[in-house]
C-alpha positions as CSV (number, residue, x, y, z in Angstrom):
1,M,10.7,24.9,23.6
2,S,8.8,27.9,22.9
3,G,6.2,29.8,25.0
4,P,2.6,30.2,24.4
5,V,1.3,31.6,21.3
6,S,-0.1,34.9,21.4
7,D,-3.7,35.6,20.2
8,E,-2.2,38.0,17.5
9,E,0.0,35.0,16.2
10,K,-3.0,32.6,16.3
11,K,-5.1,35.3,14.2
12,R,-2.2,35.5,11.8
13,E,-2.0,31.8,11.5
14,Q,-5.5,31.6,10.7
15,D,-5.6,34.1,8.4
16,M,-2.8,32.5,6.4
17,L,-4.9,29.2,6.5
18,Q,-7.8,30.8,5.1
19,H,-5.8,32.4,2.5
20,L,-4.4,29.0,1.3
21,V,-7.7,27.7,1.4
22,D,-8.9,30.5,-0.8
23,V,-6.2,29.9,-3.2
24,A,-6.9,25.9,-3.2
25,F,-10.5,26.9,-4.5
26,H,-9.9,29.5,-6.9
27,E,-6.3,28.6,-8.4
28,G,-6.0,25.1,-7.4
29,V,-4.8,22.6,-4.6
30,L,-1.2,22.3,-6.2
31,V,-0.9,26.4,-6.5
32,A,-1.9,26.6,-2.8
33,I,0.5,23.6,-1.7
34,E,3.3,25.4,-3.4
35,E,2.5,28.8,-1.8
36,A,2.3,27.1,1.6
37,R,5.7,25.7,0.9
38,K,7.1,29.1,-0.2
39,L,6.4,30.5,3.3
40,N,8.8,28.1,5.0
41,E,6.6,27.7,8.0
42,P,6.5,24.2,8.6
43,F,3.7,24.5,11.0
44,L,1.5,26.3,8.4
45,L,2.2,23.7,5.8
46,D,1.3,20.7,8.5
47,A,-1.9,22.7,9.6
48,F,-2.9,23.2,5.8
49,H,-2.4,19.5,5.2
50,D,-4.6,18.7,8.0
51,L,-7.2,21.0,6.9
52,L,-7.1,19.6,3.4
53,V,-7.5,16.0,4.4
54,D,-9.8,16.6,7.3
55,K,-12.2,19.0,6.2
56,L,-11.8,20.0,2.7
57,H,-11.4,17.0,0.7
58,D,-15.2,16.4,0.3
59,E,-15.8,20.1,-0.6
60,L,-13.1,20.3,-3.3
61,V,-14.6,17.0,-4.8
62,A,-18.0,18.7,-4.9
63,R,-16.6,21.6,-6.7
64,D,-14.6,19.4,-9.4
65,K,-11.2,20.9,-8.0
66,I,-10.1,17.5,-7.4
67,K,-11.3,13.9,-8.3
68,Q,-12.5,11.5,-5.8
69,A,-10.2,8.5,-5.3
70,E,-11.6,5.2,-6.7
């Protein structure tokens, strides 16, 4: 088990998540997912997935980046 995460590490993770969100909006969700996978950091991939599912889905639909499921 690892110890507590430093503020610096939390900031880096938040910056990476914001970068992936920006990629999703500007280049597409699939490009952002592929970039997240290439980082080879399972925590970030999982956090990005949660962010997409929980917070970005409606915004991506509104911006015509993805289609609403029927």
